[in-house]
C-alpha positions as CSV (number, residue, x, y, z in Angstrom):
1,M,-7.8,-1.7,18.3
2,I,-7.2,1.6,19.7
3,M,-9.6,2.1,22.9
4,R,-9.2,4.6,25.9
5,K,-7.1,3.9,28.6
6,D,-10.1,4.0,30.9
7,S,-11.9,1.3,28.9
8,P,-12.7,-2.1,30.7
9,L,-10.8,-4.0,27.7
10,A,-7.4,-1.9,28.2
11,G,-6.5,-4.4,30.8
12,K,-6.4,-7.1,28.5
13,K,-3.3,-8.0,26.6
14,H,-5.3,-9.1,23.6
15,I,-8.5,-8.7,22.2
16,K,-10.7,-11.6,20.7
17,K,-13.5,-11.3,18.5
18,E,-16.0,-12.4,21.2
19,D,-14.9,-9.2,23.2
20,L,-15.9,-7.1,20.1
21,L,-19.4,-8.2,19.5
22,D,-21.4,-6.0,21.6
23,L,-18.9,-2.9,21.4
24,P,-19.5,0.3,19.3
25,L,-16.9,-0.1,16.8
26,I,-15.4,2.5,14.5
27,C,-13.8,0.8,11.1
28,S,-12.0,2.0,8.1
29,R,-14.5,2.0,5.1
30,Q,-12.4,-0.7,3.6
31,A,-12.7,-3.0,6.7
32,I,-16.7,-3.1,6.5
33,S,-16.9,-4.4,3.0
34,P,-17.6,-8.1,4.0
35,H,-18.0,-8.9,0.3
36,Q,-14.5,-7.5,-0.9
37,T,-12.1,-10.0,-2.1
38,G,-9.1,-10.3,0.2
39,N,-10.5,-8.3,3.2
40,E,-8.7,-9.7,6.2
41,F,-10.8,-8.3,8.6
42,S,-14.2,-9.4,7.5
43,D,-12.6,-13.0,6.7
44,W,-11.1,-12.7,10.4
45,F,-14.7,-12.4,12.1
46,G,-16.3,-15.0,9.5
47,D,-20.0,-15.2,10.2
48,D,-19.7,-13.0,13.0
49,F,-19.0,-10.0,10.8
50,E,-22.7,-9.1,10.5
51,K,-23.2,-9.3,14.3
52,L,-20.8,-6.3,14.5
53,N,-22.1,-3.0,15.9
54,I,-20.2,-0.5,13.3
55,V,-21.1,2.9,14.5
56,T,-19.3,4.8,12.2
57,T,-16.4,4.7,9.7
58,F,-13.1,6.4,9.0
59,N,-10.8,7.3,6.5
60,L,-8.0,8.8,8.4
61,V,-7.0,7.1,11.6
62,Y,-6.5,10.5,13.1
63,N,-10.2,11.2,12.9
64,A,-11.0,7.7,14.4
65,A,-8.6,8.5,17.3
66,I,-10.5,11.6,18.1
67,M,-13.8,9.8,18.2
68,V,-12.2,7.1,20.4
69,D,-11.0,9.8,22.7
70,A,-14.5,11.3,22.8
71,G,-16.1,8.1,23.7
72,I,-18.0,7.1,20.6
73,G,-16.6,3.7,20.4
74,Y,-13.5,1.6,19.8
75,A,-11.3,2.0,16.4
76,I,-10.1,-1.1,14.6
77,T,-6.9,-0.1,13.1
78,L,-3.2,-0.9,12.6
79,D,-0.7,-0.3,15.6
80,N,1.4,2.9,15.5
81,L,-0.8,4.7,13.5
82,A,-2.4,6.8,16.2
83,D,-0.8,8.3,19.4
84,T,-0.9,5.9,22.0
85,S,2.0,7.6,23.9
86,P,2.0,7.6,27.9
87,D,0.7,11.3,27.7
88,S,-2.3,9.9,25.2
89,N,-5.8,8.9,26.9
90,L,-5.5,5.9,24.1
91,C,-3.9,2.6,24.2
92,F,-3.6,0.1,21.7
93,R,-4.3,-3.6,21.8
94,P,-3.6,-6.4,19.4
95,L,-6.5,-8.8,17.9
96,E,-6.1,-12.4,18.8
97,P,-5.5,-14.6,16.6
98,K,-3.0,-11.9,15.1
99,L,-4.6,-10.0,12.3
100,E,-2.3,-8.7,9.8
101,S,-2.6,-6.7,6.5
102,G,-0.4,-6.5,3.6
103,L,1.1,-3.5,1.8
104,N,2.1,-2.8,-1.7
105,I,3.9,-0.1,-3.3
106,I,3.5,0.6,-7.0
107,W,4.9,3.2,-9.2
108,K,5.0,3.6,-13.0
109,K,7.6,2.0,-15.2
110,Y,10.0,4.5,-16.3
111,Q,8.7,7.1,-13.5
112,V,11.0,10.2,-13.3
113,F,11.3,10.6,-9.3
114,S,12.1,13.6,-7.3
115,P,15.6,13.4,-5.5
116,A,13.7,12.6,-2.1
117,A,11.3,10.0,-4.0
118,E,14.6,8.3,-5.5
119,L,16.1,7.8,-2.3
120,F,13.0,6.7,-0.5
121,L,12.5,4.0,-3.4
122,N,16.1,2.9,-3.2
123,K,15.9,2.6,0.7
124,I,12.6,0.3,0.4
125,T,14.2,-1.7,-2.5
126,E,17.3,-2.3,-0.3
127,R,15.3,-3.1,2.8
128,F,12.7,-5.7,1.2
129,A,14.8,-6.8,-1.7
């Protein structure tokens, strides 16, 4: 979760779902669909999902980070997607219990790739084979 460094939650090592119930949350559009099959975020909250104060949504984490910096709320997102460097006003705190999201990379069978795309696919295949 991304928050301002001056937030009361910034002093915590982990954020629990109870910490989020009264906060203004900024969520990705995918995360706010409680009826979507395989939605890890709504499943993580269970029955408490309906109690969340979701003030707005985002498609790009960059936009969510701007809203967090402006004090609009707290963004629920993956780590390392927004600038939380020492020079930034923002910090990231993981959720507890840990919430992870899978990632799939797909392509057309017999796809002709550019040299850069071919190299990328080869590196990914080597790393995760």
